[in-house]
N, C-alpha and C positions, 0 to 999 in steps of 0.2 A: 621081625618079631611076630609071634602069634597074636591073632586078634583077641581082644579081651578088654578089661578095664583100661581107660585112658590114664596111664601112669607115666609121669616124667621119666625119661630115660635115665638109667643109673649113672651115666657119665655126667649128668647135669643135676641129678636129684639133690635136694637140700634137706637139712635136718627137719625143717617144718613139713616138707612134703612127706617124709617117711613117718614122722610122728603122727601126722594127721591120718595117713593111710592105716597105720597100725591101730590108732584109736577107733577108726571107723570100720575095722575089720576087712579092709580091702585085701590085705595079705597079712601073714603072720611073720614074726621074727624068724621062725624056723625056715619059712619059704624064702625070706630075704637072705639068710645065710646061705641057703642052697644056691641062690642066684649068684651071689658073690663068689662062692667056691667054683661054680662053673665058669665064671668070667676069668678067674685066676688061672684055671686049667687051660682056657682058650689061648691066653697070650703070654703066659709066664715064661715059656721057652724062648720067646723073642726078647722080652724085656728083663727077665730075671729080677723082678722087683720084690717078689715075696719069697722069703726064705723057707717058711713053713706055715702051715695052716693048723690052727688049734684043733686037735682031734676031739676036744670036748665041746666045740662051738655049737653043734646041733643040739646036744643035750642041754646046754646052758640056755639056748634060745627057747627050747620047749618049756623049761622051768619058768622063764620070764614071760612067755605067752600065758601060761597057766596063772602066774601071779597077776598079770594084767586083767585076765578074766575074773579073777577072784576078788582083787582089791584095788584095781586101777594101777596106773603107772606111777613110778617113782619120780619121774621128771622127763624132760624131752629126750634124754639119751636112753630111755628104757627100751631094751631090745634092739639097739642100734649097733651094728658091727663097726669096730674101730681097729686099725692096725697099729702095732707098736714097733719101733726101731729095735733092732736086735742087740742093743746094749742096755735095755730096760728089763730088770729081772721080774719075772712073773712066777707065782707059786702054783704052777700047773705043769703039764707035760712038756711045754715048750722050752727050748734051750735059750740061753742068754750068753752069747759068745763074742760080741763085737765083730762078727764075721770070721773069726779065726778058729781054726781047728784046735787051737791050744785050750780053749775053754769049753769044749764039748763035754757035757755031763757035769760041769762045774756049776755051783750055784750057792746063793746066800740062804741064810735061814729065814730072813724076812723078805716079803715081797716089797718092791718099790712102792712108795706112797702113791705115786701118780697112777700106777696100775690099780691099786686098791681103791682109790677115789673113783676111778672110772667104773670099776665093778659095783661099788656102792651106789653109783648113779644109775645102774642098770645097763651099762654098755656091755656089749659082747666083745671080748678080746679075740678078734678073728684070727690073728696070726702075727708073725714077726716079719719085718721088712729087711731086705738086703741093705747093705751100707758099705761105705768105704771102710776097709778093714781097720780096726782100732781107731775108728773115727778120724781117719786121715792122719794119724799120729804115729805111723810106723815108717813109711817110705817117702823118699824124695822123688823117686822115678816110677811110681805106680800110676794108676789111673783112677779118677773119681768113680765110685760105685763098684770097684772090684773088691771081692773078698774071697778067701779060700773056700769058704762054705758056699757062698752064693754065686761065685764067678762074676762075670761082667754085667752089671746092670746098664741098660741102655735108656737114654732119654726118649720121650714120647713123640717129639715133633719132627724128627728127621732121622733117617736110618743111620745107625752108629753115632747118634748124638751123645755127647758128653752129658750125663745127667747132673753133673756137679755133685758136691758132697759136703758133709759125709752122710746126711740123711737122704741118700739117693733114692732108695727104694720107697721110702715114705712119700717123697714127692711124686715119683712116677706112678705108684699105685693109686694115689689120690687122683691124679690127673686122668687116669684110665677108668676111674669108677670101679675099683676093685674093693672098695669099702667106702663108707661115707667120708671118712677122713683118717688121718694118721697122726701119730705122735712122733716128733723128732727131738733131737737134742742138739745143742749148739755150744761150742766153745769160742769159735771165731768163724762165723759164716755158714755153719753146718745145717741150719734151717733156712736161712735167707737165700743162700746160693742155689740149692736144689729147688726151692719154691719158685725162684725166678725161672729156672730152666724147664720147669713143668707147667708154667703159666697158672700157678695157683697162689693162694694167700698163705704166707708164713708169718706166724707171730713168734718172735724171739723175745720172751718176757724179761723184765728186770731180773737180774740174778737175785734169787731169794723169794720171788713171788710164788714159784712152784718148787716144792721139795725135790731135791736131787738124790736122796738116798736110794740105794738099790740100782743105781746106774753105774756102769763101768766108766770110771772117771778119766778126765785129763787134768782139770784144774779146779780146785776148791774155789778159787777166786772168780773164774770165768764161766764155769759150766752152768747151763740152764736147760729147761725142757719146755717145749711149746707145741701148739697144734699146727697142723698143715691141712688146709681144707680148700674147697673150691670157691667158697664165698667168705667174705669178711664176717658176716653174721654167724655162720657155722663155726668158724675159728674162735670168735668171741664167746659163743655159748660154751664151747669146750674149755676155753681158758677159765671161765667162771667155775667149772666143775673141778679142774685140777689144781687151781691156785689155793693157797692158804698155808697157815703155819703148821709145822710138824715137829714133834719131839725128836725126830731122827735127823733133822737138818737145822742146825743153829742159825744158819743164814736167814731162814724164814721168820725168825723173831724180829727182823728189821722191817717187816711189813708195817706200814704206818697206819693201817686201819684195822679195826676189829672184825668188820663184816666185809667179805669180798664183794666188790661191785658186781652188779648184773651187767656184764659187758655186752651181752647180746641186746639188752634193752636200749643201748646207745645207737643201735642200727635202725633208726626210725625214719630219718629224713636227711636231706643233703645240705641243710642250712648250717654252715660253719662260720657264720658272721662273727667277727671279732677275733678269730683265731689268727695269730701271727706266725707265718711260716717263712723260714729263712732258706735261701738258696746259696750255698757256699761254692760258687762256680770256680773259684781258684783251686778247689780240691777235686774237680772233675777232670779226669784224664783217661786216656786210652779208651775213649768212648766214640763210636762211629757217629757220623753226621746224622744218619737215619735215626739213631737213638736220641740225639740232642734235639732233633726236630720234634719228635714225639714228646719229649720232656717239655719243650716250650708249649706245645699244645696242652699238655696236662696242667701246666702252671695257669694258663688262661682259663681252663675249665674250673679250677679251684677258685680263681678270682671271681668267676661268675656267681658262685654260691656264697660269697662273703669273706673268703679268706683274704687276709692282707699279706701280700708277698713282699718280702724284703730281699732285694738282690745283692749279690756280691758280698755275702757274709764271709768273714775271714776266720781261719784258725791260726792263732798266733804261733802255734807249734809246728805248722805244716812243713816248713823247710827243715827245721831241726829234726823232725821225725824222718823225713825222706833222706837226710844226710847220715842218719844213725846207721851204723853197720848192722846188717841183718842178723848175724850170729849173736851179737850182743843184745840186739833189740828183742829177740825171741828166746833168749836164754832163761828168762824168768819163767816163762810158760814151760820150757823144757824141764826146769828144775821142779816145777809144780807137778809135772806128770810123773816123774820118778817117785816122788813122795806119795802121790795119790794112788798110783797103780800098786805100789808095794802094800799100802794099807788095804786096798781092795782084795788082793790075793791072799793076804794073811787073815782076812775076815771071812773067807769062803767056808761054808759049812760042808759042801761037797767039793773036794779038790783032788780028783783022781790022779793028776800028774804031779801033785805036791808042789806046785809053784809057790814060791814065797817072795820072789824079787823080780825086778825087771831083768836082771842078769840071767835068771832062769829062763825067762821068755826068749831072750836073745839066743841062748844056747840051743833051746828046743827048736826055734823057728829055723835056724840055720840047717838043721838036720832033716826037715820035713819037706819032701818034694812038692806036696800040694800047696805049700806056702810060697812056692816059686822064687825062693831065694837062690842066687843073688840077682836074678832078673828084676825082681822087686826088692829093693834093698831095705835095710833097717837103719838108715842114716839118722832118722829122727830119734830113734832109741839111743843111738850112740851120742847124739847131742845132749839128750837128757842125762845120760850118765856123766858126761863131761861137765854139764852145767851144775849138777848136784854137788860136784867137788869144789865149786867156787866158794871163796870165803863168805860167810853169812853177811858181812857188812857190804861186800860188793854186790851181792844179790839184792840186798835192801836198797842200795843206791840205784840200781837199775830198775827195780820195781817202782820206786818213788818217781823216777824220771818218766817211766812209762805211764803211770797214773796221771802225773802232771800234764804230759803232752796230750793225753786222751781226755782229761776232764777240764781242769782250770784253764789250760792253754788250748784246749780243743773244743769238745762239744759243749760242756757246761759254760765255758767262757763265752762262746759264741751266742748261746741262748741267753745268758744273763746280760751281756753287753748290749744286745739288740732287743732285749725284752721280748724274746720269742717263745712260742709254745712248742715248736718242732722245727726240724730241718728236713728237707727233701733232696734226694739225689736220683739221677737216672742210673739204673742197673746197680749191680753190686761190685763193680770193678775197681772202686777207689778205696782209699785208706779209711773212709768213714766207718766201714763195717768193723775193721780192726779197732778203731777208736772206741766204738760202742761196746765191743767185746771186752776191751781192757777196763773200761769204765763200769761195766756191768749194766749198761743202759738198754732200754727196750728198742726193738726195731720191728717194723711191720713192712712186708713186701706185698705189693699188689701188681697184677699184670699191667704193663704199660704199652706193649706192642710186640711185633714180630719183625725180624729182619726181612727186608724186601727181597723180591725175586732176583735182583741183580747182585746180591751180596755174594762175595767170594768165600768159599769154604776156608776155615781156619782150623787146623788140627791141634790137639793137645800136645804137650811136650813129649809124651811117649809115642805119639804118632798113630795110636790105635782108635782114637775117637775124634769126633768133630765138635768143636766148641761153638763155632759161629757158622751159620749157613742160612739160606732162605727158609723162613718159617720158624726159626728157632726163637723162643720168646726172650723178652727182657722186661725188667720190672721198674716200678717206682719204689724207692726205699724211703720210709718215714721213720725218723729217729727223734727221741725225746729224752727228758730227764728220767731219773729213777722213779719208778712207780707212776709214770704218766700214761699208762696204757689207755686210760679212758679217752684222753684227747686224741691220741694216735688212732684209736679205733674209729672215732668220729671222722677224722680226715680220710682214713682208708675207705670207710664205707661210702662217704660222699664221692670220692674219686672213682670207686668201683661202679657206683650207680650211674655216674655221669658218662663213663667211657665204655663199660661193658666189654672190655677187651677180650676176656676169655671166650666169649661167645663167637668171636670172629674167625676162629680156626679150630679144627679138630686134629687130634693126634694122627700120625700117619697110619696107624693100625688101631682099630677100636674093637673091643669085644662085642659080640652080637647078642649074647644071652641077656634077656631082660626079665623082669619079675613076671611078666605075662607068660613067658615060656614055662616057668615053673608052675604057675597057676593052671595052665592048660593041661599039665600032666598030673595034677594033684587029684587024688581021689575026692569025688564030690562030697562024700559024707564027712570029710575032715575039714572042709572049708566052711568057715562061719560067715 
């Protein structure tokens, strides 16, 4: 990096660092956008994490710089670049396609509430991130992070690493410092899984805490939107901005408080005395010994700062869930998808291909070479079509069973029976993530460790990516009741500060452009 002001490297910079530097005139938002754009150009051919850059980002930054000079900042996100997943509609030149060529040039009349809230807070919507096409709800034999528009996104910690999904690009771009943070979406693991594999923090909020309108949907019951950031505090600060009731999403009317908490203010110290945390070890499976050892270490660290750990917490429904046939188990979500995607297509204001139904998408996708059918199948769409034909009373029975297994006989039952505030797990490989998804409960992931040097490579089912290898990250999952984000953030922050796992390893390829490089080339008369 060029000699100049001592500024934290962009791969590690925090919201506080950026806001302070902008307030003090160390650099401008315009200069920061230029630095991020250069970093994207440096590494995007390797990682394919960013689908497109907002062509208006520089002009937006200039306007926000002028506003800051004239009247001060709106808040901590003023002039700060944020990336959004490519299923979140923005009222600008950027496309919203869920990674598919099918929705190129299609769009809604109204911008997603989450995008509008970020704009109102002064954030710069820097671009859209690559994702598993259709949020991993098209193919059984595709690969995480692949889309027809963006091609194969690669994880940051090992060559050809599986980035997980479906918010693949949001995780990778954040880990590489291509923006301060990103916004992801989750139906079942789509924030938490890629956050784990990029060694960052992911907050999957309670369903209804953040408005979902303007997002290409999977399920009205399970969909949610959340921040993906390099620190717990940054993710918490962004959550405060995007959370809240919206007239466009009835689910947000369930928020039990009138004022959104200042989640970032909870990130002050590591004292979590009196917080009761359960460890449901019966539900931990398919986890390597190296991960379990780090998990035990993490438990001891939490005990040191006052957490009360309750071991061997059971889920009454675990065997029933594991014995339940997969096709029936996931049929409710499949039926949700057909209903939700039909409604989305029919609400499009711009719809150049005149899609109205899932059947239209099936027929179109089969004919398009860039969609790589049948090499990448459409089996999940076929399941959705079959599930939608089930009798309503049968779908209701399955939904009630799913909710009971996940809630009363699952997470909520374990929390209530043992008088717990939260549950913790190592990695995202067990059924707890799906239970939280079905129940609509919040999950936070925090880096826990990296696979050691003697770890053998494990490839994904398609055989084109590597899921497990030396240096690939794994995480701690923290799960709680609906709208319990405050206590989960306290636990996550304490764990992060005690362990500082993310600082222990760098991605295998890191962009070299820093803000100092932009400052060095900036005309002196324009720098304040």
